[in-house]
N, C-alpha and C positions, 0 to 999 in steps of 0.2 A: 589745571588752572581752577581758580575759584574766585568768588566775588568778595570785594572789600570796598568800603568807602575810603577813598584816597584824597587827601588834601594836598594840592600842589600850589606852588608860588611862582608867579612870573617875576624873574629877577630884575627886570627893567622897571616895571611899575610897582613892584613889591606887593601886588594884590594877590590874594589867595582865592582858590576855588575848590569846591568839594564835589566829587561825583563818584558813582559806583564804577569800578574798573575791575578787570580780570587781572589777578596776580598769581604768582606761582610760589611754591614752598621755598625755593631758594632765594626769594626776595625777602622772606621774613627775617627779622633779626635773630641772632643766636639765642637759644634757650635750652633748658634741660628737659622741658616737657612740651610736647606738641598736643594742643587741644583742638578737637573738632567743636567749634563754638556753636551753641544752639540759640542762646538768647543774650542780648545786651540791654542796655537802658540808656537814659539821657539824664545827665547831671549838668550843673552849671558849668563845670570845667569843660565838659564836652562842647557846650555852646561856644565857649571861648576858643576852643581848638578848631571848631568847624567854621566859625565866623570869618568875615572878610579880612580881619587883621591878623588872623592866625593865633592870637592869644598866647597860650603857653607853649606853643610849638617853637622849637629852635632849629630843627633840621627837616628838610623836605626831600622827597615826598614823605607823607606821614599818614598813618592810620590811627584815628582817634578811638575813643571808647574805653573809659577808665574802669568799666565793669564788664565781666562776661561770666557765663556759666556754660559748661559743656562736658564732653566726654574725652578722657585721655586717649590719644592715639598711640603715642610713643613716649617713653620716659627713661632717662639715664639715672634717675634718682629712685632709690628703693622704696620711698614712701608712696609712690604712685605707679600703677600698672595700667595697661590698656583696658579700657572699659570702666575705669573709675570715674565717677561724677565729681566735678570740682567747681569751685567758685573762686574768682579773682576780683579783689577790690584793692585799691590803693597802690602803694609802692611806685607811684608815678607811671604806671602802665597807662597808655593812652595819652601821656604827655611827653615824657622823655623816651619811652619805649612804645613800639607799636601795640595797639590795644585790640579791643573786642569788636570793632565794627568790621568784622571779617569772618569768613566761614572757617578759618583756621588761625590759631595764634601760637607763638612760641614764647614761653616765659620761664623764669627761674622757678624751681620747685618751692622755694621759700615764699613765693608770692601767692601760692594757692592754699586753699583749705578744702578738706573734703566737704562735699555737699551734705548738710546735716540731715539726719533721718527725719522724715516728716515733710521735707520740702522737695519739690522737683525743680528743674532748671528754670522753668518759666516763673515759678513763684520766687525763686532766689533773685531773679532779676527784677521782679516787682518790688523786692526789698532793696537790692543794690546798695551802693554806697550811702544813699540817702537814708534808707531804713537801717542799715548797719550803724550809721552815725546816730540815728534816733535811739537805737538800743543802747549804744555806748552812753548817751546822755542820760537815759533813764537809770542805767546801772550806776552811773556816777552820783546821781541825786540820791539813790537808795543807799549807796555806800557812805553818803554823808548824812544819813539819818531820816530821809523822807519815807513816810509810811502812809498808807490809806487812812483817812480820818484826820490827818493834820490840817486839812483845808484844801481849797482849790489849787490846782497846778496850772499855770499859764503856759500856753504854747503859742509863740509868735510865728507868723507865716504859716498858720495852721493848715491851709489848703495846699501848700507846696509839698514836695516829696518828703522832706524830713518831718515837717509838721504833721502830715497825714498819718505817717506810720507811728510817730510819737503819740499822737492823740489816740489812735486805736489801741496801742499797747497799754497806755496809761489807763484808759477806760476799762479795758479788759482786766487789768490788775486791781480794779476797784477804786481808782482815784476819781475825784471830781475834776473834770477838765474844762478849762476856759480857753477858747480858741480865738486868736486875734487874726482878723482878715480885713483886707481893704476891698474885697470883692463881695458885696452883699449877696450876689447870686450863688455863692458857695455855701450859704448857711445850711441849706437842706443836706448837702453832701457832708458837711462837718457833723451835723446832728446824727447822720447815719453811722458815722465812725464812733460815736459815743460822746461827742462834745456836748456838755450840758449848758454852757454859757458862751454866747457869741459876743466878742468884744470888737468894736469898730476900730480900725487902725488909727483913725484920726483922734481917738481918745487917748492914744499913747505915743504918737509920733512927734510930739513937741516936748522939749525940755521945759521944766518949770524952775522958778528961783528957789523953791524950797528943796533942800537936799533930802528931806524925808517927808513922806506922805503917810496916809493910813496903811496899816499893815494888812495887805490884801491877799498875798499869794504864799502858799507853803513851799512852792518850788516853781521853777520855770525852765523850759527848754526854749532857748532863744536862737532863731535862725536869722535874725535881722541885724542886730548890732546897732551901732550909731546912737542917735538920739533916743530911739525906743528902748534900747538896753539901758541907757542912762536913767531913763524915767522909771523903768521897771525895778532897777536896783533900789530906788527909794520907796518902793511899795512892797518889798519883801517882808515877810514876818521875821521875827527875831530868830537868828541862827539858821535861816533858810538859805538855800543855794540856787544859783542860776547856772545852768549848763549852756555855755556859749558855743554854738556850732556853725555860725555863719555871719556874713557881713553884707547882706543884701541892702541894708540901709546905710552902709558906710563903715569904714574901718576906724574912724575916730570914736572916742568915748568921752563926750562932754559931761563929766560928772565930777564929784568930789570923793574923798575917802570917808565921808561921814557915814554912809550905810555900812561900811566895813567895820568902823570903829564903834559906833553906837548901837548897832543891831547885830553885829557879828555875822553879817551876810557873807557868803562864800561865792566867789566867781570862779567857776570851773571851766577850764579850757578843754574842748573835746577835739582831738585829732584822730582822724580815721585812716590817714595815709600810712603812717609808720607804726601802727599798733603791733605789739608783740604777738607772736603766733598763739600763745596760750590764751590771751585775752580775746583774740579773734574767735577762737573756738568757743570760748565762754559766751560771747555775744551772739554768735550764730545759733548756739544751742538754746539760748534764751529766746531768740526770735522764733525758732520752731515751736517752742512751748507757749509763748506769751502773746504772739500776734495772731488774732483770729483770722483764719484763712478766708472766711466769707467777707470780712472787712477788707482784706488784701485784694480779693478779686474785684471788689467794687472800686478800687483805686486805679485799676489797670486801663491804660489807653494803648491798644495794640499799634504797632508800626513796623515798617520794613526799612531796609537800608536806604532805599530811594527817598524815604520821607525825612531823612536826618538833616539835610540842609535847612529845611523850613523849621523843623523842631528845634534845631540849635539856636535859630533866631528867636523862636517863641520863648524858650526858657530864659534867655537873656532879658527878654522884655516882660518877664513875670506872667506869661500867658499859659503856663502848663499847670494843670490841676491833677493832683495825684501822681501816679507812676506810669511812665511810658515803658512798655516792654517791646523791645525790637527783636523780631524773628529774623535773624540774619540769613535764613535759608528760604524765606518766602519770596 
């Protein structure tokens, strides 16, 4: 028997609850690889799955946790053997398939990647889906021509999980980083990550009648969407790109095609869930090389399985700063 955070639903009231329970190996879903989980983390999707409405969960009982890192115990796939260190992100693990809020997990081999050299399991979960997504966004911007010296790169939601890692990576690569935040108390934290310009959220979270404003940003990693993304599109430099990674500000996009037609702006959609294996390896290799470990350490908020119900609510309310790292064995 081992510990897991289990979400259950009362079929009469339809209300859900989450608590740490003891479960056994035979309760785990089928998988080709059994992993002794060491660490997980907290993402927005996790908050939805843990929360009182159940969010993305369709079948109960359920073990959330869309990310985990640990050691292979058994594998029927030749790519992995007992003792290998592995990372899992995406593929709807923690949503449709039981996830990482457990001391053991069963998953398909295709859903794993080897832990990159230079990272341990704790650091990998400080990165997690949020940091993996941030790296994908930076790679996409660079693939579309962004280079240091082109001008400031805007990061919206800069104190959040994606924003923190994106800011640290960009600053480490030599970019001038402008970070958007609605929490003035995070300014010192953002500066410590390498952000050189703090932009107040209220300066960008309203649309304007003008489809184009002054050309201000050479690139953007946007975790907010909605009205802020619409506003930012009109402020991009000619030929610049925005990597869209989130919708904390809403799924609508109240804008026109003018920035795309008159300035050649690119809007790049970033998906971290179904990324091909080769690009996953490329991103994790870049993370190990380009994310300063001292900056990563400064982002970490430690947690245990029993802390997750509260942390799930906190992330939905925008109250998480940096990266939560869950020690599932604590």
